[in-house]
C-alpha positions in Angstrom: 88.1 166.2 105.5 89.2 169.6 104.7 91.9 169.1 102.0 93.0 173.0 101.9 93.5 172.8 105.5 95.5 169.5 105.1 97.8 170.7 102.6 98.4 174.5 103.9 97.4 174.1 107.5 95.2 175.9 109.7 91.8 175.2 111.0 89.1 173.4 109.6 89.4 170.5 112.1 91.7 168.3 110.2 93.4 165.7 112.1 97.2 165.2 111.4 96.6 161.7 111.1 94.0 162.1 108.3 95.1 160.8 104.9 94.5 162.7 101.7 94.0 159.3 99.7 92.5 156.5 101.8 94.0 153.1 101.5 92.0 150.7 99.5 90.7 147.4 101.2 92.4 144.5 99.5 90.4 141.9 97.6 90.7 138.3 96.8 93.0 136.0 99.0 94.8 137.1 102.0 98.5 136.6 102.1 98.0 134.3 105.2 95.3 132.4 104.1 94.0 130.4 101.0 90.3 129.9 102.3 89.3 133.4 101.8 88.7 133.3 98.3 85.0 132.3 97.4 84.5 130.0 94.6 80.9 130.3 93.2 79.3 126.9 92.3 77.1 126.9 89.3 75.0 124.4 90.8 74.4 123.4 94.5 76.0 120.2 95.8 73.1 117.7 96.2 75.0 114.9 97.7 78.3 114.3 99.5 80.3 112.4 97.0 83.8 112.8 98.6 83.6 109.2 99.9 81.7 107.5 97.1 83.1 104.7 95.2 84.8 106.2 92.1 84.1 102.9 90.2 80.4 102.9 91.2 78.5 102.5 87.8 74.7 103.9 87.0 72.4 102.2 84.3 75.5 100.0 82.9 74.6 96.5 81.5 76.8 93.8 80.3 76.5 90.0 79.7 77.2 87.1 82.0 77.6 83.5 80.8 76.6 80.9 83.4 76.0 77.3 82.8 76.0 77.8 78.8 73.5 80.6 79.2 74.2 84.1 78.4 72.0 86.8 79.9 72.0 90.7 80.5 73.0 91.9 84.2 73.2 95.2 85.6 76.8 95.9 86.5 76.9 98.0 89.7 80.8 98.2 90.6 83.8 97.1 88.7 87.2 97.5 90.1 90.3 95.8 91.8 89.9 92.5 90.1 86.3 92.2 90.9 82.6 93.3 90.1 79.3 93.6 91.8 76.2 92.6 89.4 72.6 92.5 89.9 70.0 90.5 88.2 67.0 88.1 88.9 68.4 84.8 88.2 69.9 81.6 90.2 73.9 82.1 90.4 75.0 79.5 93.2 78.0 80.5 95.4 81.6 79.6 94.3 80.3 78.6 90.6 82.2 80.0 88.0 81.1 82.3 84.9 82.5 84.7 82.2 81.6 88.1 82.5 81.7 90.2 79.0 82.4 93.7 79.2 83.0 94.5 75.7 85.3 93.8 72.7 88.0 91.5 74.0 86.4 92.1 77.3 85.5 88.3 78.4 87.0 87.5 81.8 86.6 84.5 84.0 85.2 84.9 87.5 83.8 83.2 90.6 80.8 83.9 92.6 82.2 85.2 96.2 78.9 86.3 97.9 75.1 86.6 97.3 72.8 89.0 98.9 69.4 89.1 97.5 69.7 89.8 93.6 73.4 91.1 94.0 76.3 88.9 93.4 79.9 89.7 94.2 82.4 88.2 91.6 86.1 87.9 91.8 88.0 87.8 88.7 90.6 85.1 87.6 94.0 86.2 88.7 96.1 85.1 85.7 96.0 86.4 82.2 94.1 84.6 79.6 95.5 83.9 76.5 92.6 83.5 73.6 94.0 81.2 71.0 94.0 77.5 70.1 95.1 75.0 72.6 98.3 74.2 70.7 99.3 77.7 70.1 98.6 78.5 73.9 100.6 75.5 75.1 103.4 76.6 72.8 103.6 80.1 74.2 103.3 78.9 77.7 106.2 76.4 77.1 108.5 78.9 75.8 107.8 81.4 78.3 108.4 79.0 81.1 111.7 78.0 79.5 112.9 81.6 79.2 111.6 83.1 82.2 111.9 80.2 84.8 114.8 78.1 83.5 115.3 76.4 87.0 111.7 75.1 87.5 111.6 71.4 88.0 109.0 68.9 88.0 107.4 68.2 91.5 108.1 64.7 92.1 105.3 62.9 94.2 102.6 65.1 93.4 100.0 64.0 90.7 99.8 66.6 87.8 95.9 67.5 87.5 94.4 66.0 84.3 91.5 68.0 82.9 88.1 66.2 82.2 88.6 66.4 78.5 91.8 64.3 77.5 92.0 65.8 74.0 94.3 68.7 72.9 91.7 71.3 73.4 90.9 69.9 77.0 94.6 70.0 78.1 94.5 73.9 77.5 91.7 74.4 80.0 93.8 73.7 83.0 94.7 77.0 84.5 98.3 78.3 84.3 99.6 80.7 87.0 101.3 83.5 84.8 100.2 87.2 84.9 101.3 89.6 82.2 101.8 93.4 82.8 102.9 96.4 80.8 103.1 100.1 80.5 100.6 102.0 78.7 101.7 105.3 77.2 98.8 107.5 76.7 97.8 111.3 77.1 101.2 112.5 77.7 101.8 110.0 80.7 102.7 106.4 81.5 100.6 104.1 83.3 101.3 100.5 84.6 98.5 98.1 83.3 97.7 94.5 84.1 96.7 92.1 81.1 93.3 90.3 81.9 93.2 88.6 78.5 94.9 89.0 75.5 94.4 87.8 71.7 95.7 88.6 68.2 93.5 91.5 67.8 93.1 93.0 71.1 93.6 93.0 74.7 91.6 93.7 78.1 93.6 95.7 80.7 93.2 96.8 84.2 94.7 100.5 84.5 94.0 102.8 87.5 94.6 106.1 85.3 91.4 107.3 83.3 91.6 106.4 79.6 89.6 108.1 76.8 87.6 105.9 74.2 89.0 106.4 70.8 92.6 107.5 72.0 95.5 105.6 70.5 97.7 104.6 73.2 101.1 102.6 73.0 101.0 99.4 75.1 104.7 98.4 76.0 105.2 94.7 77.1 109.1 94.8 77.3 111.8 97.1 76.1 111.8 95.6 72.9 108.1 94.9 72.4 105.5 97.6 71.9 102.0 97.4 70.1 99.8 100.7 69.1 96.2 100.2 69.7 92.8 102.0 70.1 91.0 102.1 73.2 87.6 100.5 72.2 85.6 100.8 75.4 86.4 101.7 79.1 84.1 100.6 82.2 85.4 101.4 85.7 89.1 100.5 85.8 89.0 98.0 83.0 89.5 98.8 79.4 89.6 97.1 76.0 92.2 97.8 73.4 92.1 97.0 69.7 95.3 96.4 68.1 96.1 98.3 64.9 97.8 95.1 63.6 97.5 91.4 64.4 99.6 90.5 67.3 101.8 87.4 67.3 101.2 85.7 70.7 104.2 83.9 70.3 106.0 87.4 71.1 104.8 87.0 74.7 107.6 84.6 74.9 110.1 87.4 74.8 108.3 89.0 77.9 108.7 88.4 81.5 105.3 87.4 83.3 104.8 87.2 87.0 103.3 84.5 89.2 99.8 85.1 90.3 99.8 86.0 94.0 98.7 83.4 96.5 96.8 86.1 98.6 94.4 88.5 97.0 93.0 91.7 98.5 89.5 92.1 97.3 87.6 95.5 96.9 85.8 96.9 99.6 82.6 96.0 98.0 83.5 92.2 97.9 84.8 91.9 101.5 81.5 92.6 103.5 79.9 89.3 104.6 82.3 87.1 102.4 85.1 85.0 103.3 88.9 86.5 103.3 90.3 83.5 101.4 90.4 83.4 97.7 88.6 80.5 96.3 90.9 79.9 93.3 93.2 77.4 94.8 90.4 75.0 96.0 87.7 75.6 93.2 89.8 76.3 90.1 92.8 73.8 90.6 95.4 76.3 89.3 98.5 74.8 88.2 102.0 75.2 89.8 104.9 76.0 87.5 106.1 72.3 88.0 102.9 70.9 87.0 102.5 73.1 84.1 106.1 72.3 82.8 105.2 68.6 83.3 102.0 68.9 81.6 103.2 71.1 78.5 106.4 68.7 77.8 103.7 65.8 77.7 101.3 67.8 75.6 103.9 69.0 73.0 105.6 65.2 73.1 109.0 66.2 74.4 
């Protein structure tokens, strides 16, 4: 384009529509589209991970106790109250076992299905209280008295009796109570479920990611909070170590819920397995009335 001709007029072949300064073509995102910005990847995508199970684990080994024998097993999946393990051993269907995930991380489970050397485990629904039989009975009795004051004995039904008739044996009967709380961590608050609790720590189920070494605050009620350190994290299960010894009797000042009668297992425990939970038939969990009757008899009331 002839700039002189454009400014002063005249020949030069300049068109009236010619511009002295050409408009730049915009770069980046268009105003009407968000998909016009190319985000470079440092590495190429090797797999389609969009639909993968976010709790699937690689080269994770834990311990399993069954029939008095403890062995190492590979942990493949862990979430939603269940686990998939792998190992070359005999683990009969519907047998109960204990899975050890870490510090304060022992949880009771039952075998839901077997496929080759893989086993699907369902976790116990109720919160396990790790203490002496007499202390556990005192805690449960006070909890029932405060939280469920209207519960009555179930007349006409025989209260299940454990095989061991001594004090320690009485505590082996399964109670139906589940404790929950709120975990304050990393500038957020997440609801959690207590899997087991002792004077030194607690195992929780939490859907939010937790960092090992972080120091969250576990709120069990408006008046009861416990400071702790995250000792380990596996899937959606985590172990917390209390900073100071926790008085289990304080559980009586919280409000537990009754374990749900129907449980929805994670997808990796559904395929090829029964839809019904085995706990009622295989573990003989006590009702509230049966629990109160047994505790009153145990404490001599």
